[in-house]
Predicted model as a PDB file, atoms N, CA, C, CB and O in Angstrom, pLDDT in the B-factor column:
MODEL        1                                                                  
ATOM      1  N   MET A   1      -8.153 127.342   5.468  1.00 49.00           N  
ATOM      2  CA  MET A   1      -9.157 127.339   6.496  1.00 49.00           C  
ATOM      3  C   MET A   1      -8.483 127.337   7.874  1.00 49.00           C  
ATOM      4  CB  MET A   1     -10.090 126.128   6.333  1.00 49.00           C  
ATOM      5  O   MET A   1      -7.519 126.606   8.103  1.00 49.00           O  
ATOM      6  N   ILE A   2      -8.998 128.152   8.769  1.00 54.00           N  
ATOM      7  CA  ILE A   2      -8.471 128.146  10.134  1.00 54.00           C  
ATOM      8  C   ILE A   2      -9.000 126.905  10.831  1.00 54.00           C  
ATOM      9  CB  ILE A   2      -8.869 129.449  10.917  1.00 54.00           C  
ATOM     10  O   ILE A   2     -10.209 126.684  10.911  1.00 54.00           O  
ATOM     11  N   THR A   3      -8.085 126.112  11.325  1.00 72.00           N  
ATOM     12  CA  THR A   3      -8.494 124.864  11.964  1.00 72.00           C  
ATOM     13  C   THR A   3      -8.990 125.109  13.376  1.00 72.00           C  
ATOM     14  CB  THR A   3      -7.340 123.870  11.984  1.00 72.00           C  
ATOM     15  O   THR A   3      -8.826 126.197  13.928  1.00 72.00           O  
ATOM     16  N   LEU A   4      -9.593 124.094  13.947  1.00 77.00           N  
ATOM     17  CA  LEU A   4     -10.102 124.175  15.309  1.00 77.00           C  
ATOM     18  C   LEU A   4      -8.989 124.549  16.290  1.00 77.00           C  
ATOM     19  CB  LEU A   4     -10.741 122.845  15.716  1.00 77.00           C  
ATOM     20  O   LEU A   4      -9.221 125.322  17.220  1.00 77.00           O  
ATOM     21  N   GLU A   5      -7.792 124.010  16.092  1.00 82.00           N  
ATOM     22  CA  GLU A   5      -6.685 124.306  17.009  1.00 82.00           C  
ATOM     23  C   GLU A   5      -6.329 125.785  16.985  1.00 82.00           C  
ATOM     24  CB  GLU A   5      -5.455 123.470  16.651  1.00 82.00           C  
ATOM     25  O   GLU A   5      -6.091 126.374  18.039  1.00 82.00           O  
ATOM     26  N   TYR A   6      -6.289 126.393  15.810  1.00 83.00           N  
ATOM     27  CA  TYR A   6      -5.996 127.825  15.737  1.00 83.00           C  
ATOM     28  C   TYR A   6      -7.094 128.617  16.429  1.00 83.00           C  
ATOM     29  CB  TYR A   6      -5.846 128.283  14.270  1.00 83.00           C  
ATOM     30  O   TYR A   6      -6.810 129.550  17.180  1.00 83.00           O  
ATOM     31  N   GLY A   7      -8.332 128.256  16.184  1.00 85.00           N  
ATOM     32  CA  GLY A   7      -9.449 128.948  16.816  1.00 85.00           C  
ATOM     33  C   GLY A   7      -9.370 128.891  18.330  1.00 85.00           C  
ATOM     34  O   GLY A   7      -9.624 129.888  19.006  1.00 85.00           O  
ATOM     35  N   GLN A   8      -9.020 127.734  18.865  1.00 89.00           N  
ATOM     36  CA  GLN A   8      -8.893 127.593  20.317  1.00 89.00           C  
ATOM     37  C   GLN A   8      -7.730 128.434  20.846  1.00 89.00           C  
ATOM     38  CB  GLN A   8      -8.696 126.114  20.698  1.00 89.00           C  
ATOM     39  O   GLN A   8      -7.846 129.043  21.909  1.00 89.00           O  
ATOM     40  N   TRP A   9      -6.617 128.475  20.119  1.00 88.00           N  
ATOM     41  CA  TRP A   9      -5.457 129.269  20.540  1.00 88.00           C  
ATOM     42  C   TRP A   9      -5.828 130.749  20.545  1.00 88.00           C  
ATOM     43  CB  TRP A   9      -4.237 129.014  19.602  1.00 88.00           C  
ATOM     44  O   TRP A   9      -5.500 131.472  21.486  1.00 88.00           O  
ATOM     45  N   PHE A  10      -6.513 131.200  19.492  1.00 90.00           N  
ATOM     46  CA  PHE A  10      -6.944 132.595  19.435  1.00 90.00           C  
ATOM     47  C   PHE A  10      -7.838 132.930  20.621  1.00 90.00           C  
ATOM     48  CB  PHE A  10      -7.682 132.877  18.119  1.00 90.00           C  
ATOM     49  O   PHE A  10      -7.670 133.975  21.250  1.00 90.00           O  
ATOM     50  N   GLU A  11      -8.779 132.057  20.928  1.00 93.00           N  
ATOM     51  CA  GLU A  11      -9.681 132.304  22.060  1.00 93.00           C  
ATOM     52  C   GLU A  11      -8.921 132.409  23.371  1.00 93.00           C  
ATOM     53  CB  GLU A  11     -10.724 131.196  22.158  1.00 93.00           C  
ATOM     54  O   GLU A  11      -9.185 133.309  24.168  1.00 93.00           O  
ATOM     55  N   ARG A  12      -7.976 131.497  23.605  1.00 94.00           N  
ATOM     56  CA  ARG A  12      -7.193 131.530  24.849  1.00 94.00           C  
ATOM     57  C   ARG A  12      -6.415 132.832  24.997  1.00 94.00           C  
ATOM     58  CB  ARG A  12      -6.227 130.348  24.897  1.00 94.00           C  
ATOM     59  O   ARG A  12      -6.193 133.300  26.113  1.00 94.00           O  
ATOM     60  N   HIS A  13      -6.000 133.418  23.877  1.00 95.00           N  
ATOM     61  CA  HIS A  13      -5.202 134.643  23.904  1.00 95.00           C  
ATOM     62  C   HIS A  13      -6.035 135.891  23.599  1.00 95.00           C  
ATOM     63  CB  HIS A  13      -4.062 134.535  22.909  1.00 95.00           C  
ATOM     64  O   HIS A  13      -5.495 136.970  23.353  1.00 95.00           O  
ATOM     65  N   ASN A  14      -7.361 135.723  23.620  1.00 96.00           N  
ATOM     66  CA  ASN A  14      -8.296 136.827  23.385  1.00 96.00           C  
ATOM     67  C   ASN A  14      -7.979 137.570  22.078  1.00 96.00           C  
ATOM     68  CB  ASN A  14      -8.258 137.809  24.567  1.00 96.00           C  
ATOM     69  O   ASN A  14      -8.004 138.799  22.024  1.00 96.00           O  
ATOM     70  N   ILE A  15      -7.685 136.804  21.042  1.00 92.00           N  
ATOM     71  CA  ILE A  15      -7.419 137.354  19.710  1.00 92.00           C  
ATOM     72  C   ILE A  15      -8.633 137.064  18.840  1.00 92.00           C  
ATOM     73  CB  ILE A  15      -6.107 136.747  19.080  1.00 92.00           C  
ATOM     74  O   ILE A  15      -9.128 135.937  18.794  1.00 92.00           O  
ATOM     75  N   LYS A  16      -9.100 138.089  18.158  1.00 90.00           N  
ATOM     76  CA  LYS A  16     -10.278 137.948  17.299  1.00 90.00           C  
ATOM     77  C   LYS A  16      -9.893 138.277  15.860  1.00 90.00           C  
ATOM     78  CB  LYS A  16     -11.439 138.870  17.783  1.00 90.00           C  
ATOM     79  O   LYS A  16     -10.105 139.397  15.395  1.00 90.00           O  
ATOM     80  N   PRO A  17      -9.327 137.299  15.158  1.00 85.00           N  
ATOM     81  CA  PRO A  17      -8.883 137.574  13.788  1.00 85.00           C  
ATOM     82  C   PRO A  17     -10.061 137.772  12.831  1.00 85.00           C  
ATOM     83  CB  PRO A  17      -8.000 136.435  13.287  1.00 85.00           C  
ATOM     84  O   PRO A  17     -11.148 137.230  13.031  1.00 85.00           O  
ATOM     85  N   VAL A  18      -9.815 138.549  11.809  1.00 85.00           N  
ATOM     86  CA  VAL A  18     -10.789 138.742  10.737  1.00 85.00           C  
ATOM     87  C   VAL A  18     -10.231 138.045   9.508  1.00 85.00           C  
ATOM     88  CB  VAL A  18     -11.071 140.276  10.459  1.00 85.00           C  
ATOM     89  O   VAL A  18      -9.166 138.411   9.010  1.00 85.00           O  
ATOM     90  N   THR A  19     -10.940 137.051   9.025  1.00 81.00           N  
ATOM     91  CA  THR A  19     -10.484 136.312   7.851  1.00 81.00           C  
ATOM     92  C   THR A  19     -10.849 137.103   6.602  1.00 81.00           C  
ATOM     93  CB  THR A  19     -11.109 134.884   7.806  1.00 81.00           C  
ATOM     94  O   THR A  19     -12.022 137.361   6.336  1.00 81.00           O  
ATOM     95  N   THR A  20      -9.821 137.485   5.836  1.00 79.00           N  
ATOM     96  CA  THR A  20     -10.054 138.225   4.598  1.00 79.00           C  
ATOM     97  C   THR A  20      -9.904 137.339   3.373  1.00 79.00           C  
ATOM     98  CB  THR A  20      -9.102 139.399   4.500  1.00 79.00           C  
ATOM     99  O   THR A  20     -10.258 137.739   2.264  1.00 79.00           O  
ATOM    100  N   GLY A  21      -9.381 136.143   3.571  1.00 78.00           N  
ATOM    101  CA  GLY A  21      -9.250 135.221   2.453  1.00 78.00           C  
ATOM    102  C   GLY A  21      -8.724 133.882   2.920  1.00 78.00           C  
ATOM    103  O   GLY A  21      -8.005 133.788   3.915  1.00 78.00           O  
ATOM    104  N   GLU A  22      -9.089 132.866   2.195  1.00 80.00           N  
ATOM    105  CA  GLU A  22      -8.569 131.515   2.420  1.00 80.00           C  
ATOM    106  C   GLU A  22      -8.086 131.021   1.070  1.00 80.00           C  
ATOM    107  CB  GLU A  22      -9.662 130.542   3.047  1.00 80.00           C  
ATOM    108  O   GLU A  22      -8.814 131.093   0.081  1.00 80.00           O  
ATOM    109  N   PHE A  23      -6.863 130.521   1.027  1.00 80.00           N  
ATOM    110  CA  PHE A  23      -6.229 130.228  -0.251  1.00 80.00           C  
ATOM    111  C   PHE A  23      -5.743 128.789  -0.331  1.00 80.00           C  
ATOM    112  CB  PHE A  23      -5.073 131.172  -0.485  1.00 80.00           C  
ATOM    113  O   PHE A  23      -5.121 128.278   0.601  1.00 80.00           O  
ATOM    114  N   ASP A  24      -6.029 128.153  -1.438  1.00 83.00           N  
ATOM    115  CA  ASP A  24      -5.437 126.860  -1.761  1.00 83.00           C  
ATOM    116  C   ASP A  24      -4.270 127.059  -2.723  1.00 83.00           C  
ATOM    117  CB  ASP A  24      -6.493 125.906  -2.373  1.00 83.00           C  
ATOM    118  O   ASP A  24      -3.476 126.145  -2.941  1.00 83.00           O  
ATOM    119  N   ASP A  25      -4.171 128.246  -3.290  1.00 82.00           N  
ATOM    120  CA  ASP A  25      -3.175 128.578  -4.293  1.00 82.00           C  
ATOM    121  C   ASP A  25      -2.010 129.341  -3.643  1.00 82.00           C  
ATOM    122  CB  ASP A  25      -3.809 129.412  -5.431  1.00 82.00           C  
ATOM    123  O   ASP A  25      -2.198 130.466  -3.178  1.00 82.00           O  
ATOM    124  N   ASN A  26      -0.825 128.751  -3.606  1.00 78.00           N  
ATOM    125  CA  ASN A  26       0.328 129.381  -2.969  1.00 78.00           C  
ATOM    126  C   ASN A  26       0.727 130.686  -3.645  1.00 78.00           C  
ATOM    127  CB  ASN A  26       1.500 128.430  -2.972  1.00 78.00           C  
ATOM    128  O   ASN A  26       1.208 131.602  -2.978  1.00 78.00           O  
ATOM    129  N   ALA A  27       0.537 130.783  -4.952  1.00 81.00           N  
ATOM    130  CA  ALA A  27       0.888 132.018  -5.659  1.00 81.00           C  
ATOM    131  C   ALA A  27       0.006 133.172  -5.177  1.00 81.00           C  
ATOM    132  CB  ALA A  27       0.742 131.832  -7.191  1.00 81.00           C  
ATOM    133  O   ALA A  27       0.500 134.277  -4.954  1.00 81.00           O  
ATOM    134  N   LEU A  28      -1.274 132.923  -5.020  1.00 82.00           N  
ATOM    135  CA  LEU A  28      -2.182 133.959  -4.538  1.00 82.00           C  
ATOM    136  C   LEU A  28      -1.869 134.320  -3.090  1.00 82.00           C  
ATOM    137  CB  LEU A  28      -3.639 133.498  -4.667  1.00 82.00           C  
ATOM    138  O   LEU A  28      -1.916 135.492  -2.720  1.00 82.00           O  
ATOM    139  N   LEU A  29      -1.555 133.338  -2.284  1.00 77.00           N  
ATOM    140  CA  LEU A  29      -1.151 133.591  -0.899  1.00 77.00           C  
ATOM    141  C   LEU A  29       0.092 134.474  -0.863  1.00 77.00           C  
ATOM    142  CB  LEU A  29      -0.886 132.261  -0.156  1.00 77.00           C  
ATOM    143  O   LEU A  29       0.195 135.371  -0.026  1.00 77.00           O  
ATOM    144  N   SER A  30       1.024 134.225  -1.758  1.00 76.00           N  
ATOM    145  CA  SER A  30       2.252 135.025  -1.826  1.00 76.00           C  
ATOM    146  C   SER A  30       1.951 136.485  -2.138  1.00 76.00           C  
ATOM    147  CB  SER A  30       3.199 134.456  -2.881  1.00 76.00           C  
ATOM    148  O   SER A  30       2.594 137.379  -1.588  1.00 76.00           O  
ATOM    149  N   VAL A  31       0.984 136.735  -3.013  1.00 79.00           N  
ATOM    150  CA  VAL A  31       0.606 138.111  -3.345  1.00 79.00           C  
ATOM    151  C   VAL A  31       0.072 138.810  -2.103  1.00 79.00           C  
ATOM    152  CB  VAL A  31      -0.451 138.138  -4.478  1.00 79.00           C  
ATOM    153  O   VAL A  31       0.457 139.944  -1.819  1.00 79.00           O  
ATOM    154  N   PHE A  32      -0.799 138.157  -1.371  1.00 77.00           N  
ATOM    155  CA  PHE A  32      -1.322 138.754  -0.141  1.00 77.00           C  
ATOM    156  C   PHE A  32      -0.197 139.000   0.855  1.00 77.00           C  
ATOM    157  CB  PHE A  32      -2.397 137.851   0.486  1.00 77.00           C  
ATOM    158  O   PHE A  32      -0.181 140.037   1.519  1.00 77.00           O  
ATOM    159  N   ASP A  33       0.735 138.074   0.970  1.00 72.00           N  
ATOM    160  CA  ASP A  33       1.865 138.231   1.882  1.00 72.00           C  
ATOM    161  C   ASP A  33       2.705 139.441   1.493  1.00 72.00           C  
ATOM    162  CB  ASP A  33       2.732 136.963   1.890  1.00 72.00           C  
ATOM    163  O   ASP A  33       3.096 140.227   2.356  1.00 72.00           O  
ATOM    164  N   GLN A  34       2.981 139.596   0.223  1.00 75.00           N  
ATOM    165  CA  GLN A  34       3.818 140.699  -0.242  1.00 75.00           C  
ATOM    166  C   GLN A  34       3.160 142.053   0.003  1.00 75.00           C  
ATOM    167  CB  GLN A  34       4.125 140.534  -1.721  1.00 75.00           C  
ATOM    168  O   GLN A  34       3.852 143.059   0.160  1.00 75.00           O  
ATOM    169  N   GLU A  35       1.834 142.084   0.035  1.00 74.00           N  
ATOM    170  CA  GLU A  35       1.119 143.324   0.322  1.00 74.00           C  
ATOM    171  C   GLU A  35       1.180 143.668   1.808  1.00 74.00           C  
ATOM    172  CB  GLU A  35      -0.336 143.214  -0.132  1.00 74.00           C  
ATOM    173  O   GLU A  35       0.908 144.805   2.192  1.00 74.00           O  
ATOM    174  N   GLY A  36       1.536 142.692   2.645  1.00 73.00           N  
ATOM    175  CA  GLY A  36       1.633 142.931   4.083  1.00 73.00           C  
ATOM    176  C   GLY A  36       0.286 143.093   4.763  1.00 73.00           C  
ATOM    177  O   GLY A  36       0.179 143.765   5.789  1.00 73.00           O  
ATOM    178  N   ASP A  37      -0.740 142.480   4.193  1.00 68.00           N  
ATOM    179  CA  ASP A  37      -2.088 142.681   4.702  1.00 68.00           C  
ATOM    180  C   ASP A  37      -2.557 141.622   5.689  1.00 68.00           C  
ATOM    181  CB  ASP A  37      -3.030 142.730   3.570  1.00 68.00           C  
ATOM    182  O   ASP A  37      -3.748 141.574   5.994  1.00 68.00           O  
ATOM    183  N   GLY A  38      -1.687 140.787   6.193  1.00 72.00           N  
ATOM    184  CA  GLY A  38      -2.155 139.772   7.121  1.00 72.00           C  
ATOM    185  C   GLY A  38      -1.058 138.842   7.554  1.00 72.00           C  
ATOM    186  O   GLY A  38       0.128 139.088   7.333  1.00 72.00           O  
ATOM    187  N   VAL A  39      -1.478 137.780   8.169  1.00 77.00           N  
ATOM    188  CA  VAL A  39      -0.551 136.758   8.651  1.00 77.00           C  
ATOM    189  C   VAL A  39      -1.073 135.396   8.227  1.00 77.00           C  
ATOM    190  CB  VAL A  39      -0.377 136.831  10.200  1.00 77.00           C  
ATOM    191  O   VAL A  39      -2.256 135.228   7.932  1.00 77.00           O  
ATOM    192  N   PHE A  40      -0.175 134.439   8.202  1.00 76.00           N  
ATOM    193  CA  PHE A  40      -0.574 133.072   7.910  1.00 76.00           C  
ATOM    194  C   PHE A  40       0.387 132.126   8.603  1.00 76.00           C  
ATOM    195  CB  PHE A  40      -0.607 132.810   6.385  1.00 76.00           C  
ATOM    196  O   PHE A  40       1.567 132.440   8.756  1.00 76.00           O  
ATOM    197  N   PRO A  41      -0.104 130.977   9.019  1.00 79.00           N  
ATOM    198  CA  PRO A  41       0.778 129.992   9.642  1.00 79.00           C  
ATOM    199  C   PRO A  41       1.596 129.282   8.566  1.00 79.00           C  
ATOM    200  CB  PRO A  41      -0.038 128.968  10.474  1.00 79.00           C  
ATOM    201  O   PRO A  41       1.111 129.028   7.463  1.00 79.00           O  
ATOM    202  N   ALA A  42       2.836 128.969   8.905  1.00 82.00           N  
ATOM    203  CA  ALA A  42       3.701 128.240   7.980  1.00 82.00           C  
ATOM    204  C   ALA A  42       4.701 127.430   8.798  1.00 82.00           C  
ATOM    205  CB  ALA A  42       4.436 129.214   6.996  1.00 82.00           C  
ATOM    206  O   ALA A  42       5.057 127.826   9.908  1.00 82.00           O  
ATOM    207  N   PRO A  43       5.150 126.317   8.269  1.00 88.00           N  
ATOM    208  CA  PRO A  43       6.126 125.507   9.001  1.00 88.00           C  
ATOM    209  C   PRO A  43       7.481 126.209   9.081  1.00 88.00           C  
ATOM    210  CB  PRO A  43       6.286 124.135   8.333  1.00 88.00           C  
ATOM    211  O   PRO A  43       7.885 126.912   8.154  1.00 88.00           O  
ATOM    212  N   THR A  44       8.165 126.012  10.185  1.00 92.00           N  
ATOM    213  CA  THR A  44       9.479 126.628  10.362  1.00 92.00           C  
ATOM    214  C   THR A  44      10.485 126.131   9.332  1.00 92.00           C  
ATOM    215  CB  THR A  44      10.000 126.355  11.761  1.00 92.00           C  
ATOM    216  O   THR A  44      11.496 126.789   9.087  1.00 92.00           O  
ATOM    217  N   ALA A  45      10.222 124.988   8.732  1.00 94.00           N  
ATOM    218  CA  ALA A  45      11.144 124.447   7.729  1.00 94.00           C  
ATOM    219  C   ALA A  45      11.265 125.365   6.506  1.00 94.00           C  
ATOM    220  CB  ALA A  45      10.680 123.058   7.289  1.00 94.00           C  
ATOM    221  O   ALA A  45      12.268 125.316   5.793  1.00 94.00           O  
ATOM    222  N   ILE A  46      10.252 126.196   6.263  1.00 88.00           N  
ATOM    223  CA  ILE A  46      10.320 127.103   5.119  1.00 88.00           C  
ATOM    224  C   ILE A  46      10.394 128.573   5.549  1.00 88.00           C  
ATOM    225  CB  ILE A  46       9.111 126.890   4.216  1.00 88.00           C  
ATOM    226  O   ILE A  46      10.159 129.470   4.739  1.00 88.00           O  
ATOM    227  N   GLU A  47      10.715 128.813   6.799  1.00 88.00           N  
ATOM    228  CA  GLU A  47      10.769 130.173   7.335  1.00 88.00           C  
ATOM    229  C   GLU A  47      11.703 131.082   6.550  1.00 88.00           C  
ATOM    230  CB  GLU A  47      11.200 130.137   8.774  1.00 88.00           C  
ATOM    231  O   GLU A  47      11.323 132.198   6.196  1.00 88.00           O  
ATOM    232  N   LEU A  48      12.916 130.624   6.275  1.00 90.00           N  
ATOM    233  CA  LEU A  48      13.880 131.466   5.568  1.00 90.00           C  
ATOM    234  C   LEU A  48      13.408 131.803   4.162  1.00 90.00           C  
ATOM    235  CB  LEU A  48      15.235 130.778   5.506  1.00 90.00           C  
ATOM    236  O   LEU A  48      13.610 132.924   3.695  1.00 90.00           O  
ATOM    237  N   GLU A  49      12.789 130.856   3.485  1.00 86.00           N  
ATOM    238  CA  GLU A  49      12.264 131.105   2.142  1.00 86.00           C  
ATOM    239  C   GLU A  49      11.144 132.143   2.179  1.00 86.00           C  
ATOM    240  CB  GLU A  49      11.753 129.797   1.513  1.00 86.00           C  
ATOM    241  O   GLU A  49      11.076 133.017   1.315  1.00 86.00           O  
ATOM    242  N   ILE A  50      10.275 132.050   3.169  1.00 81.00           N  
ATOM    243  CA  ILE A  50       9.195 133.031   3.309  1.00 81.00           C  
ATOM    244  C   ILE A  50       9.760 134.411   3.577  1.00 81.00           C  
ATOM    245  CB  ILE A  50       8.235 132.628   4.435  1.00 81.00           C  
ATOM    246  O   ILE A  50       9.315 135.393   2.982  1.00 81.00           O  
ATOM    247  N   LYS A  51      10.736 134.493   4.465  1.00 83.00           N  
ATOM    248  CA  LYS A  51      11.341 135.784   4.767  1.00 83.00           C  
ATOM    249  C   LYS A  51      12.015 136.370   3.538  1.00 83.00           C  
ATOM    250  CB  LYS A  51      12.347 135.648   5.905  1.00 83.00           C  
ATOM    251  O   LYS A  51      11.931 137.577   3.306  1.00 83.00           O  
ATOM    252  N   ARG A  52      12.675 135.547   2.754  1.00 84.00           N  
ATOM    253  CA  ARG A  52      13.345 136.015   1.549  1.00 84.00           C  
ATOM    254  C   ARG A  52      12.321 136.566   0.562  1.00 84.00           C  
ATOM    255  CB  ARG A  52      14.161 134.878   0.904  1.00 84.00           C  
ATOM    256  O   ARG A  52      12.521 137.632  -0.020  1.00 84.00           O  
ATOM    257  N   MET A  53      11.242 135.846   0.381  1.00 78.00           N  
ATOM    258  CA  MET A  53      10.216 136.260  -0.567  1.00 78.00           C  
ATOM    259  C   MET A  53       9.457 137.499  -0.088  1.00 78.00           C  
ATOM    260  CB  MET A  53       9.245 135.121  -0.807  1.00 78.00           C  
ATOM    261  O   MET A  53       8.960 138.275  -0.904  1.00 78.00           O  
ATOM    262  N   SER A  54       9.365 137.685   1.223  1.00 74.00           N  
ATOM    263  CA  SER A  54       8.583 138.774   1.804  1.00 74.00           C  
ATOM    264  C   SER A  54       9.426 140.007   2.114  1.00 74.00           C  
ATOM    265  CB  SER A  54       7.904 138.300   3.063  1.00 74.00           C  
ATOM    266  O   SER A  54       8.896 141.031   2.545  1.00 74.00           O  
ATOM    267  N   ASN A  55      10.718 139.912   1.898  1.00 68.00           N  
ATOM    268  CA  ASN A  55      11.633 141.011   2.222  1.00 68.00           C  
ATOM    269  C   ASN A  55      11.643 141.360   3.698  1.00 68.00           C  
ATOM    270  CB  ASN A  55      11.268 142.230   1.428  1.00 68.00           C  
ATOM    271  O   ASN A  55      11.777 142.527   4.069  1.00 68.00           O  
ATOM    272  N   TYR A  56      11.499 140.327   4.553  1.00 63.00           N  
ATOM    273  CA  TYR A  56      11.557 140.547   6.007  1.00 63.00           C  
ATOM    274  C   TYR A  56      12.932 140.201   6.493  1.00 63.00           C  
ATOM    275  CB  TYR A  56      10.491 139.712   6.758  1.00 63.00           C  
ATOM    276  O   TYR A  56      13.210 140.311   7.687  1.00 63.00           O  
TER     277      TYR A  56                                                      
ENDMDL                                                                          
END                                                                             
């Protein structure tokens, strides 16, 4: 779920995201990430792991 803080940040930067899915399951989120169909917030502590898994 996009939290209030993200919504406020988007508004300040005039960004109007379209939510195509909300996931509690990390495996399903990974599939969407691998397809390159969107973005998601993640802690910098796992940045390298995400990049490795996403081939970025």
